C-alpha positions as CSV (number, residue, x, y, z in Angstrom):
1,M,3.6,-126.7,215.3
2,R,3.7,-127.7,211.6
3,V,5.0,-125.2,209.0
4,L,4.7,-124.9,205.4
5,I,7.3,-122.6,203.9
6,F,6.0,-121.4,199.9
7,H,8.9,-120.7,197.8
8,P,8.6,-122.7,194.7
9,V,11.9,-121.8,193.3
10,M,14.9,-124.2,192.9
11,L,16.7,-125.4,196.5
12,P,19.8,-124.7,197.5
13,V,20.2,-121.7,195.1
14,A,23.0,-122.6,193.0
15,H,24.6,-118.7,193.0
16,Y,24.0,-115.8,194.9
17,G,20.2,-116.1,195.8
18,G,19.6,-114.3,198.9
19,V,15.6,-115.1,199.7
20,E,16.9,-118.6,198.7
21,R,19.3,-118.8,201.1
22,V,17.1,-117.3,203.9
23,V,14.6,-119.5,203.3
24,L,16.6,-122.3,204.3
25,W,18.3,-120.6,207.4
26,L,14.6,-120.1,209.0
27,A,13.8,-123.5,208.4
28,K,17.2,-124.8,209.8
29,G,15.8,-122.3,212.7
30,L,12.5,-123.0,212.9
31,V,13.6,-126.8,213.3
32,E,16.0,-126.3,215.8
33,L,12.9,-124.5,218.1
34,G,11.1,-127.9,217.3
35,C,8.7,-127.4,214.4
36,S,8.2,-129.5,211.5
37,V,9.0,-127.6,209.1
38,T,8.3,-128.8,205.1
39,V,9.3,-126.7,201.7
40,A,7.1,-126.6,199.1
41,A,10.1,-126.0,196.5
42,L,10.4,-126.6,192.6
43,K,10.4,-130.2,191.5
44,G,14.3,-131.8,191.8
45,S,15.6,-129.1,195.1
46,V,17.5,-131.4,197.8
47,L,17.0,-130.3,200.9
48,P,18.3,-131.4,204.4
49,D,17.3,-134.6,206.0
50,N,15.3,-133.0,208.7
51,L,13.0,-131.0,206.6
52,G,9.6,-132.0,204.3
53,L,10.0,-131.0,200.4
54,I,7.0,-130.7,198.9
55,E,7.8,-130.5,195.0
56,I,5.9,-128.0,193.1
57,D,5.8,-128.6,188.7
58,P,7.7,-125.5,187.4
59,S,4.2,-125.4,184.7
60,D,1.9,-125.1,187.5
61,C,4.0,-123.0,190.3
62,S,1.5,-120.1,191.6
63,A,0.2,-120.3,195.4
64,E,-3.2,-121.4,193.6
65,V,-2.1,-124.7,193.7
66,L,-2.4,-124.4,197.3
67,L,-6.5,-124.3,196.6
68,R,-6.2,-127.0,194.1
69,D,-4.4,-129.7,195.7
70,K,-5.7,-129.6,198.8
71,N,-5.5,-132.6,200.4
72,K,-1.6,-132.0,199.9
73,F,-1.4,-128.6,201.8
74,S,-4.0,-129.0,204.5
75,D,-1.8,-130.6,206.9
76,F,0.1,-127.6,208.1
77,D,-0.6,-125.2,211.1
78,I,0.6,-122.0,209.3
79,I,1.7,-121.1,205.5
80,H,4.3,-118.6,205.3
81,F,5.2,-117.0,201.5
82,M,7.8,-115.3,200.4
83,A,5.7,-113.3,198.1
84,P,2.2,-112.0,198.5
85,P,-0.1,-115.0,197.2
86,E,-2.8,-114.5,194.4
87,Q,-5.8,-112.5,195.6
88,V,-8.1,-115.7,195.7
89,V,-5.5,-117.4,197.6
90,Q,-5.6,-114.5,200.3
91,E,-9.6,-114.9,200.4
92,T,-10.2,-118.6,200.5
93,L,-7.1,-120.2,202.0
94,K,-8.3,-122.1,205.1
95,T,-5.1,-122.4,206.7
96,N,-3.9,-119.6,208.6
97,W,-1.0,-117.8,206.5
98,L,1.5,-114.6,206.3
99,V,3.9,-113.6,203.9
100,T,7.0,-112.0,204.2
101,V,7.6,-108.8,201.4
102,H,10.9,-108.7,200.3
103,G,11.1,-106.0,198.1
104,N,9.8,-102.9,197.3
105,G,6.2,-102.5,196.4
106,K,4.9,-100.5,193.3
107,P,3.5,-96.8,193.8
108,G,-0.3,-97.7,195.3
109,E,0.1,-101.3,196.0
110,I,-2.1,-102.0,199.0
111,F,-0.9,-105.2,201.4
112,S,-2.2,-107.6,203.1
113,R,-2.7,-107.1,207.6
114,N,-0.7,-110.1,207.4
115,C,2.2,-108.8,205.6
116,I,6.3,-109.1,207.8
117,F,8.5,-106.6,206.1
118,L,12.0,-107.0,206.5
119,S,13.3,-103.7,208.6
120,R,11.6,-100.9,210.5
121,D,12.4,-98.7,207.6
122,H,10.7,-101.2,204.8
123,A,7.6,-101.8,207.1
124,K,7.0,-97.8,207.8
125,R,7.7,-97.2,204.4
126,H,4.6,-99.7,203.2
127,G,2.3,-99.0,205.9
128,S,3.0,-100.9,208.8
129,N,4.9,-101.5,212.0
130,V,5.8,-105.2,211.7
131,F,9.4,-106.6,210.4
132,V,11.9,-109.1,211.4
133,Y,15.5,-108.7,210.1
134,N,16.7,-111.3,208.3
135,G,19.1,-113.9,209.9
136,V,21.9,-116.0,208.4
137,D,24.1,-118.8,210.0
138,P,27.2,-117.2,210.8
139,D,28.9,-120.7,210.2
140,E,29.2,-120.1,206.0
141,Y,31.2,-116.7,207.4
142,K,34.6,-117.0,208.9
143,L,36.5,-114.0,209.6
144,G,38.8,-112.7,206.7
145,R,42.7,-111.8,206.8
146,N,44.3,-109.0,209.0
147,F,43.4,-105.8,207.1
148,G,46.9,-105.3,206.6
149,D,46.6,-108.0,204.1
150,R,43.5,-106.2,202.1
151,E,44.1,-104.2,199.2
152,N,40.5,-104.2,197.1
153,L,37.3,-102.8,197.7
154,L,34.6,-105.0,197.4
155,F,31.0,-104.0,195.0
156,L,28.7,-107.3,195.6
157,S,25.3,-106.9,194.3
158,K,23.7,-107.5,191.3
159,T,25.5,-105.5,188.7
160,S,22.7,-105.2,186.5
161,W,20.4,-102.9,189.1
162,R,20.5,-99.4,188.1
163,V,19.1,-98.9,192.2
164,K,22.5,-100.8,193.5
165,N,24.8,-98.0,191.7
166,L,27.8,-99.8,190.5
167,S,28.4,-97.2,188.4
168,G,28.7,-95.2,191.5
169,A,30.6,-97.8,193.1
170,M,33.4,-97.4,190.3
171,K,33.7,-93.4,190.6
172,I,34.2,-93.9,194.4
173,S,36.9,-96.5,194.3
174,K,38.8,-94.6,191.7
175,K,38.5,-91.7,193.3
176,A,40.2,-93.0,196.8
177,G,42.9,-94.5,194.3
178,V,41.4,-98.2,195.4
179,K,41.0,-101.2,192.9
180,L,37.4,-102.9,192.9
181,S,36.6,-106.3,193.3
182,I,33.1,-106.4,191.4
183,A,30.7,-109.4,191.8
184,G,27.5,-109.9,191.1
185,G,25.8,-111.0,187.6
186,N,27.5,-110.7,183.9
187,R,27.4,-107.5,181.6
188,P,29.2,-108.9,179.0
189,I,29.5,-104.9,176.8
190,L,30.5,-103.2,180.4
191,R,32.9,-105.8,181.4
192,K,34.5,-105.7,178.2
193,F,35.1,-102.4,178.1
194,I,36.2,-102.6,181.8
195,S,39.0,-105.4,180.7
196,A,40.4,-103.2,177.8
197,M,40.4,-99.8,179.7
198,C,41.0,-99.9,183.2
199,P,42.7,-103.3,184.2
200,S,44.3,-101.5,186.6
201,F,41.2,-100.4,188.7
202,Y,38.7,-102.9,188.5
203,D,38.8,-106.9,188.8
204,W,35.4,-108.3,187.4
205,Y,34.2,-111.8,188.6
206,G,30.7,-111.9,187.2
207,S,27.8,-114.2,189.3
208,V,29.6,-115.5,192.5
209,G,28.4,-117.9,195.2
210,G,29.7,-120.9,197.3
211,Q,33.7,-120.4,197.6
212,K,34.1,-117.9,195.5
213,K,32.0,-115.5,197.4
214,T,33.3,-116.5,200.8
215,E,37.1,-115.7,199.5
216,L,35.8,-112.5,198.2
217,L,34.3,-111.2,201.8
218,E,37.3,-112.7,203.7
219,T,40.2,-110.9,201.3
220,S,38.8,-107.4,200.5
221,G,39.1,-104.5,202.6
222,G,35.6,-103.0,202.6
223,L,32.1,-103.5,201.3
224,L,30.9,-100.3,199.0
225,F,27.4,-100.6,198.9
226,P,26.3,-97.0,197.6
227,I,22.7,-97.6,196.7
228,I,20.2,-95.0,194.9
229,W,17.1,-96.7,196.4
230,D,15.7,-97.6,199.5
231,E,17.1,-100.6,200.6
232,P,14.5,-103.6,202.5
233,F,17.3,-105.1,204.0
234,G,20.6,-105.6,202.6
235,L,21.7,-109.1,203.3
236,V,25.1,-108.4,201.9
237,M,25.9,-105.9,204.5
238,V,25.6,-108.8,207.1
239,E,27.3,-111.1,205.3
240,A,30.5,-108.2,204.9
241,L,30.4,-107.8,208.7
242,L,30.4,-111.2,209.7
243,S,33.6,-111.5,207.7
244,G,34.9,-109.0,209.5
245,M,34.8,-105.9,206.8
246,P,33.4,-102.5,207.2
247,V,30.1,-101.4,205.1
248,F,30.5,-98.2,203.2
249,S,26.7,-97.1,202.6
250,V,24.3,-94.2,202.3
251,N,21.6,-93.1,204.7
252,R,18.7,-95.1,202.7
253,G,16.0,-97.7,203.7
254,S,17.3,-100.5,206.2
255,V,20.9,-99.4,205.9
256,S,21.8,-97.2,209.4
257,E,19.5,-100.2,210.9
258,V,22.1,-103.2,209.9
259,V,25.3,-100.9,210.2
260,L,26.1,-99.4,213.1
261,P,28.7,-96.2,213.7
262,S,31.4,-98.3,215.0
263,Q,31.3,-100.7,211.8
264,G,31.9,-98.6,208.9
265,I,30.7,-95.3,207.2
266,V,26.8,-94.3,206.7
267,A,27.0,-91.1,204.9
268,N,24.8,-88.8,204.1
269,S,25.0,-88.9,200.1
270,L,27.0,-89.9,197.9
271,A,29.6,-87.5,197.4
272,Q,30.2,-87.7,201.3
273,L,30.7,-91.2,200.9
274,G,32.9,-91.0,198.4
275,E,34.8,-88.2,200.3
276,K,34.9,-90.4,203.4
277,V,36.4,-93.2,201.7
278,S,39.2,-91.2,199.9
279,E,39.9,-89.6,203.3
280,L,40.7,-93.3,204.7
281,T,42.6,-94.8,201.9
282,G,45.1,-91.6,202.0
283,G,45.9,-91.7,198.4
284,K,47.8,-94.8,198.9
285,N,45.8,-97.3,196.6
286,S,45.2,-99.9,199.2
287,C,42.8,-100.7,202.1
288,K,45.8,-101.3,204.6
289,Q,45.4,-97.9,205.4
290,W,42.5,-98.0,207.7
291,N,43.4,-101.0,209.7
292,S,43.2,-99.0,212.9
293,S,39.8,-97.8,212.6
294,W,38.4,-101.1,212.7
295,N,38.5,-104.8,214.5
296,S,37.2,-108.3,212.2
297,S,36.5,-109.6,215.3
298,H,34.5,-106.6,216.7
299,L,32.6,-106.4,214.1
300,R,31.5,-109.9,213.3
301,D,30.5,-110.1,217.2
302,E,28.1,-106.9,217.2
303,T,26.9,-108.6,214.4
304,L,26.1,-111.7,215.4
305,S,23.4,-110.7,218.2
306,R,21.4,-109.2,215.8
307,F,21.6,-111.4,212.5
308,H,21.8,-114.5,213.6
309,Y,19.4,-117.3,212.3
310,K,18.1,-118.7,215.8
311,V,17.1,-114.9,216.1
312,M,15.4,-114.5,212.9
313,A,13.4,-117.8,213.6
314,Q,12.1,-117.4,217.1
315,N,10.6,-113.6,215.9
316,Y,9.2,-115.2,213.0
317,L,7.5,-118.4,215.3
318,N,6.2,-115.5,217.5
319,L,4.5,-114.5,214.7
320,F,3.1,-117.3,213.6
321,Q,1.2,-118.1,217.1
322,K,0.2,-114.8,216.8
323,R,-1.8,-116.0,213.5
324,I,-2.9,-119.5,214.6
325,N,-3.9,-117.4,217.7
326,G,-6.8,-115.7,215.0
327,E,-5.0,-112.8,215.3
328,T,-3.6,-110.4,212.2
329,L,-0.6,-109.2,211.9
330,L,-1.5,-105.6,211.9
């Protein structure tokens, strides 16, 4: 099967870039399943040798480029968009196509019948039952230190997104008496305030990727994920579990689909989450108190079978074939 993944960004991503990394993991899995895969990415992108690359000019990167340059994009069985293409593309594109929706729709937004969502909850909230869980390459994540050597909690999300609730994470960690490592963006004013007023409770790392992100995942005692929105998927939860770290969150969006009861805490409210984390620490100023509650290897093993990139690729391949057979997804 000849597959084009249309995602006009620079690849590989320099920092966190969840969608960008999922694109490359998906491409890797599809190739291993026997597909010929090409990625349409921004000019200057560098891809593995087994992937084709169509360079997209940054000044002309809408999906309408597929209609204007038909010869370049005609030799594919399926085109996979990572964001809904313009309406004119949906209506006139001759090649079979589908789209993965990575975010939450706006009020009243109508989605194509050929959309794929990221979790059962994500699909249901958008009037669908079609979803594929994101998958990751486990080789990029190693088991961290034994819990006896871990002290800090970790907040790893976009600090500028109110719905990720950095302030809530800070309150929970302070109430529990455990230092919080903060990573995922730069907020100069808040960072300056924290450095001046609360250095004993918070470490700020800014935007992280590569080795630094891996180090934080491997050395933290738990991921604090106190979201105040319906999370479509939450890739960072999978990254934490693969690194042998429990996840502490609230039951919104996909959280209860990703985090099993044996893999952390999924509370019914932020207040309950704060209470449960405080109970775990026992006021000892360290995550070491709960080293007997979770086994790092079990956390990883329970996650691998559900969120491996090969599982994701096979699920997408099944949907590709459905579209090639002339069927809509919904």
